[in-house]
C-alpha positions in Angstrom: -84.7 47.1 27.9 -83.9 45.1 24.8 -84.2 46.1 21.1 -87.8 45.2 21.0 -88.7 47.4 24.0 -89.1 44.6 26.6 -87.9 45.5 30.0 -85.9 43.0 32.2 -84.9 42.9 35.8 -81.1 43.4 36.4 -80.7 39.7 37.3 -82.3 38.7 34.0 -80.6 41.2 31.7 -77.6 39.1 31.0 -79.8 36.0 30.4 -82.0 38.0 28.0 -78.9 38.8 25.8 -77.3 35.4 25.9 -78.9 33.7 22.9 -80.1 36.5 20.6 -77.1 38.7 21.2 -74.4 36.0 20.4 -76.4 34.7 17.4 -76.5 38.3 16.1 -72.7 38.8 16.8 -71.8 35.5 15.2 -73.9 36.0 12.1 -72.8 39.6 11.6 -69.1 38.8 11.9 -69.4 35.9 9.4 -71.5 37.9 6.9 -69.0 40.8 7.1 -66.2 38.4 6.4 -68.1 36.9 3.4 -68.9 40.3 2.0 -65.3 41.4 2.2 -64.0 38.4 0.4 -66.9 38.6 -2.1 -66.0 42.2 -3.0 -62.4 41.2 -3.3 -63.3 38.5 -5.8 -65.5 41.0 -7.7 -62.5 43.3 -7.9 -60.3 40.4 -9.0 -62.8 39.5 -11.8 -62.6 43.1 -13.0 -58.8 43.2 -12.9 -58.7 40.0 -15.0 -61.1 41.4 -17.5 -59.1 44.6 -17.8 -56.1 42.5 -19.0 -58.1 41.6 -22.1 -57.1 43.4 -25.3 -58.5 44.7 -27.5 -60.9 46.5 -25.2 -63.9 45.4 -27.3 -63.2 41.8 -26.5 -63.8 42.2 -22.8 -66.8 40.5 -21.2 -69.6 42.1 -19.4 -69.7 41.3 -15.6 -72.8 39.2 -15.9 -71.0 36.9 -18.3 -68.1 36.2 -15.9 -68.7 33.3 -13.5 -66.4 34.6 -10.8 -68.2 38.0 -10.7 -71.6 36.4 -10.7 -70.8 34.0 -7.9 -69.1 36.6 -5.8 -71.9 39.1 -6.3 -74.5 36.5 -5.3 -72.5 35.7 -2.2 -72.2 39.4 -1.3 -75.9 40.1 -1.8 -76.9 37.0 0.2 -74.5 37.9 3.1 -75.7 41.5 3.0 -79.3 40.6 3.4 -78.8 37.9 6.1 -76.4 40.2 8.0 -78.8 43.1 7.9 -81.7 41.1 9.2 -79.8 39.6 12.1 -77.9 42.7 13.0 -81.0 44.9 13.0 -83.1 42.3 14.7 -80.7 40.9 17.4 -78.1 43.6 18.1 -78.3 47.0 19.9 -77.3 50.0 17.7 -74.2 50.6 19.7 -72.7 47.3 18.6 -73.2 48.0 14.9 -70.3 50.4 14.7 -67.6 48.0 16.0 -69.0 45.3 13.6 -68.7 47.8 10.7 -65.1 48.6 11.7 -64.3 44.9 11.8 -65.6 44.7 8.3 -63.0 47.2 7.2 -60.3 45.1 8.7 -61.7 42.0 6.9 -61.7 44.1 3.7 -57.9 44.8 4.1 -57.2 41.1 4.8 -59.3 40.0 1.8 -57.4 42.5 -0.4 -54.1 41.0 0.6 -55.2 37.3 0.3 -57.2 37.6 -2.9 -55.6 40.4 -4.7 -52.1 40.4 -3.4 -52.3 44.1 -2.4 -49.3 45.5 -0.5 -50.0 44.8 3.2 -46.8 45.8 4.9 -46.3 46.5 8.6 -46.8 50.2 8.3 -50.1 49.6 6.5 -51.3 47.3 9.2 -50.3 49.4 12.1 -50.9 52.8 10.6 -53.5 53.1 7.9 -55.8 50.2 8.9 -55.8 51.3 12.6 -56.7 54.9 11.5 -59.5 53.6 9.4 -60.9 51.4 12.2 -60.7 54.3 14.7 -62.3 56.7 12.4 -65.1 54.2 11.6 -65.7 53.6 15.3 -66.0 57.3 16.0 -68.5 57.9 13.2 -70.5 54.8 14.1 -70.6 55.2 17.8 -71.3 58.9 18.0 -73.4 59.3 14.8 -76.4 57.3 16.0 -79.5 59.0 17.4 -82.5 56.8 18.5 -85.8 57.7 16.8 -89.4 56.6 17.8 -91.8 55.0 15.4 -94.0 57.2 13.2 -97.3 56.8 11.4 -98.3 58.1 8.0 -99.4 61.5 9.3 -96.0 62.0 11.0 -94.1 61.0 7.9 -96.2 63.3 5.6 -95.5 66.2 8.1 -91.8 65.4 8.1 -91.6 65.2 4.3 -93.4 68.6 3.9 -91.0 70.5 6.1 -89.2 73.3 4.1 -85.9 72.4 5.7 -86.1 68.8 4.5 -87.3 69.8 1.0 -84.4 72.2 0.6 -81.9 69.7 2.0 -83.1 66.8 -0.1 -83.2 69.0 -3.2 -79.6 70.1 -2.8 -78.5 66.6 -1.9 -80.2 65.1 -5.0 -78.7 67.8 -7.2 -75.2 67.0 -5.9 -75.6 63.3 -6.3 -77.1 63.5 -9.9 -74.4 66.0 -10.9 -71.7 63.8 -9.4 -73.0 60.8 -11.2 -73.2 62.6 -14.6 -69.7 64.0 -14.2 -68.3 60.6 -13.1 -70.0 58.8 -16.0 -68.5 61.4 -18.4 -64.9 61.0 -17.1 -65.3 57.2 -17.0 -66.4 57.1 -20.6 -63.5 59.4 -21.5 -61.1 57.1 -19.7 -62.3 54.0 -21.7 -62.2 55.9 -25.0 -58.6 57.0 -24.3 -57.7 53.5 -23.2 -59.1 52.0 -26.4 -57.5 54.7 -28.5 -61.0 55.4 -30.0 -60.8 59.1 -29.1 -58.3 61.3 -30.8 -56.5 64.0 -28.7 -58.8 66.8 -27.6 -58.4 69.9 -25.6 -60.3 68.2 -22.7 -58.2 65.1 -23.0 -54.9 67.1 -23.0 -56.1 69.1 -20.0 -56.9 65.9 -18.0 -53.6 64.4 -19.0 -51.8 67.5 -17.8 -53.1 67.0 -14.2 -53.7 63.3 -13.7 -52.4 60.0 -15.2 -54.8 57.5 -16.8 -54.5 55.3 -13.7 -55.3 58.2 -11.4 -58.3 59.1 -13.5 -59.6 55.5 -13.2 -59.0 55.5 -9.5 -60.8 58.9 -8.9 -63.8 57.7 -10.9 -63.9 54.6 -8.7 -63.7 56.6 -5.5 -66.5 58.9 -6.8 -68.8 56.0 -7.5 -68.0 54.6 -4.1 -68.8 57.8 -2.3 -72.0 58.4 -4.3 -73.0 54.8 -3.6 -72.7 55.5 0.1 -74.9 58.5 -0.3 -77.5 56.6 -2.2 -77.4 53.7 0.3 -78.1 56.2 3.2 -81.2 57.3 1.3 -82.3 53.7 0.9 -82.0 53.3 4.6 -84.1 56.4 5.2 -86.8 55.1 2.8 -86.6 51.6 4.3 -87.0 52.9 7.9 -90.0 54.9 6.9 -91.6 52.2 4.8 -91.0 49.3 7.2 -92.4 51.4 10.1 -95.7 51.7 8.0 -95.7 48.0 7.3 -95.2 47.1 10.9 -98.1 49.4 11.9 -100.3 47.8 9.3 -99.4 44.1 10.1 -98.6 44.1 13.8 -100.7 46.9 15.2 -103.6 46.5 12.7 -103.4 50.2 11.6 -103.7 50.0 7.8 -101.1 52.3 6.3 -101.0 50.5 2.9 -104.0 52.4 1.6 -101.9 55.5 1.2 -100.0 56.3 -1.9 -97.0 57.6 0.0 -96.4 54.2 1.6 -96.0 52.5 -1.8 -93.9 55.4 -3.1 -91.5 54.9 -0.1 -91.3 51.1 -0.8 -90.6 51.7 -4.5 -87.9 54.2 -3.7 -86.4 51.9 -1.1 -86.0 49.1 -3.8 -84.8 51.6 -6.4 -82.1 53.2 -4.3 -81.0 49.8 -3.0 -80.5 48.6 -6.6 -78.7 51.8 -7.6 -76.4 51.5 -4.5 -75.4 48.0 -5.5 -74.8 49.1 -9.1 -72.6 52.0 -8.3 -70.7 50.1 -5.6 -69.8 47.5 -8.3 -68.7 50.2 -10.7 -66.5 51.6 -8.0 -65.0 48.1 -7.5 -64.4 47.9 -11.2 -62.2 51.0 -11.2 -60.6 51.3 -7.7 -58.9 49.1 -5.1 -61.2 47.9 -2.3 -58.8 49.1 0.5 -59.3 52.7 -0.8 -62.9 52.8 -1.9 -64.7 50.7 0.7 -63.6 52.8 3.8 -64.6 56.0 2.0 -67.9 54.6 0.9 -68.6 53.3 4.4 -67.7 56.6 6.0 -69.9 58.6 3.5 -72.8 56.2 4.3 -72.5 56.8 8.1 -72.2 60.6 7.9 -75.0 60.8 5.3 -77.3 58.7 7.5 -76.5 61.1 10.4 -77.4 64.2 8.5 -80.4 62.6 6.9 -81.7 61.9 10.4 -80.8 65.3 11.8 -82.7 67.1 9.0 -85.6 64.7 8.3 -86.4 63.8 11.9 -85.4 67.2 13.2 -82.9 65.7 15.7 -80.7 68.8 16.2 -81.9 69.2 19.7 -81.1 65.6 20.5 -77.5 65.4 19.4 -74.7 66.6 21.7 -72.3 69.1 20.1 -69.2 67.2 21.0 -70.7 64.0 19.4 -70.9 65.9 16.1 -67.3 67.1 16.6 -66.2 63.5 17.2 -68.0 62.3 14.1 -66.3 64.9 11.9 -63.0 64.0 13.5 -63.7 60.3 12.7 -64.3 61.3 9.1 -60.9 63.1 9.0 -59.1 60.2 10.6 -60.7 57.7 8.1 -59.6 59.9 5.2 -56.1 60.1 6.6 -56.0 56.3 6.8 -57.1 55.9 3.2 -54.6 58.5 2.0 -51.8 56.6 3.9 -52.8 53.4 2.0 -53.2 55.0 -1.4 -50.2 57.4 -1.5 -47.2 56.0 -3.1 -44.4 57.4 -5.3 -45.3 57.1 -9.0 -42.5 54.6 -9.9 -43.5 52.4 -6.9 -47.2 52.6 -7.8 -46.5 51.3 -11.3 -44.4 48.5 -10.0 -47.0 47.5 -7.5 -49.8 47.6 -10.0 -47.9 45.2 -12.3 -47.1 42.9 -9.3 -50.8 42.9 -8.2 -52.1 42.0 -11.7 -49.4 39.3 -12.2 -50.1 37.9 -8.7 -53.8 37.7 -9.6 -53.0 35.9 -12.8 -50.5 33.6 -11.2 -52.6 32.5 -8.3 -55.8 31.6 -10.2 -55.4 29.3 -13.2 -59.0 28.3 -12.9 -60.1 31.9 -12.9 -57.9 32.7 -15.9 -59.9 30.2 -17.9 -62.7 32.8 -18.1 -60.5 34.7 -20.6 -58.0 32.1 -21.9 -59.4 32.2 -25.4 -59.1 36.0 -25.4 -55.7 36.4 -23.7 -53.6 33.8 -25.5 -50.2 32.8 -24.1 -48.5 36.1 -23.6 -50.7 37.4 -20.8 -48.0 38.8 -18.6 -46.2 40.5 -21.4 -49.4 42.3 -22.4 -50.3 43.2 -18.8 -46.9 44.7 -18.1 -46.9 46.6 -21.4 -50.3 48.1 -21.0 -49.9 48.8 -17.3 
């Protein structure tokens, strides 16, 4: 049986997959590669912008050609990849494709950003991240039949889902408010616009400025993954209703809930992209993207378990393997991100200088602002 529910004889099964399957694989791999490099170039644009002093002279992302082009490439590849992967590939293939995207992410970080990509990173951390992503993706998927509007209303009214969704939204909103607060504090301290305060001294006692920036980026990435999983939930519900209306001539568009689902799908998709970009602005892609991807997969799993009441359809050791995959992914990210303080400072300077050295054309975005002593300023402020 293929993804559209059509059964084939054993002799014809291989033929049935020949064209659609390989088109889906090819498009998914290419779009994953494009997305990885697009995110790396977005990060590069943010790094270049952060070298501009005074802080007030920095440009908004929408006014930077590199960011606009890379974001447009990311968005286009994301849409095309989603259409082909969902339409042409079985669910079990999506996990390896996602893991391959994490490898592309590490390669793009090395090529575009000059991130440290030594042998222990390749063999150790990247391998751990890929294994963890595979475990989460392969064992965190539970098939679900289609639903009509009455089914969805019943599911949304369940006390368990209302309680779960309320707690989840409270955590996400609280996390966003806290992250926005600490991000604003970071920029105020960076621009010296905020005099020393008790809160500032307390933060400085526990984390450095660069660590605070990195943790804010990680938080945005994790929250973006959570929001993206909700977008998928709204999209699945909304698209089911549209298919019932258009294909099976069962009009579901007359109900207010259908339009609410579609509006929420668009809203959460926009918020997910916004906070993913804020994470890229503050944190390295090799750290943030795996954590965001892992959060997305786990959140999708638990959204389905609670919303569709799938607890009786998941095998207990599948859930154990998913949690083990999360732990392995986090270990891989920690292996990448942990460095002695002196080495971290040295590598940060090398990465920024590498970005500046390797892109004279990109540097023209800020030439009038940076002047001729770019490296001197970067090294000093780093």
